[in-house]
C-alpha positions, -999 to +999 in steps of 0.1 A: +360-018+493+329-025+513+321-045+544+320-082+538+286-097+528+292-134+537+268-148+511+285-128+483+320-138+493+309-175+496+294-173+460+328-160+448+347-188+466+325-213+450+329-197+415+367-199+418+371-235+431+387-263+412+409-241+390+445-229+391+446-195+407+472-170+417+472-161+454+483-131+473+482-135+511+497-110+534+494-105+572+510-079+594+509-072+631+526-039+628+557-047+608+552-016+587+548+006+618+573-009+642+599+018+634+573+044+646+561+025+677+585+002+694+556-015+713+544-031+681+558-065+674+572-065+639+556-097+625+545-102+589+537-129+563+537-124+525+532-147+496+523-136+461+517-152+427+519-187+440+496-210+422+469-228+443+439-250+436+412-257+462+383-281+462+364-266+490+363-232+505+341-214+531+337-181+549+327-182+586+324-160+616+304-129+625+329-103+616+358-101+613+355-132+591+378-162+584+382-181+552+395-216+547+405-231+514+410-270+513+436-281+489+446-316+479+475-315+504+466-290+530+448-258+539+450-220+534+434-202+563+430-164+568+414-147+597+405-111+605+389-102+572+365-073+572+362-059+536+359-071+500+362-055+466+326-057+452+335-044+417+357-075+409+339-104+393+366-129+383+388-123+414+383-124+451+399-095+469+395-094+507+412-073+534+411-069+571+414-035+586+420-026+623+401-001+642+423+027+628+415+016+592+451+001+587+455-031+567+463-061+589+455-090+564+448-094+527+437-125+508+434-123+470+427-150+444+428-145+406+432-163+374+458-136+365+490-128+384+490-099+407 
């Protein structure tokens, strides 16, 4: 993975819009590490292989970045993204890493299930 290049991520968001896609969205504030450090609040969110379709999407911020995807009946919003997988062409794989390099958020969109 490499640091996000906003213009490249926006290009991929545009490329994938208006089609049925599988989504993987995950966020953690230390749920995986709470058993090692009781000061971490064990919160997490996880959804995988749900089908979504968005008509508008955008990346914003100065890093970490946020992405919003407008669907017919609501929004998908992810914040704290720092990296993307540059070798993927038909998928969008994004992650947010904290200052220690640990995963805090992941957003992935693909025509194929994860």
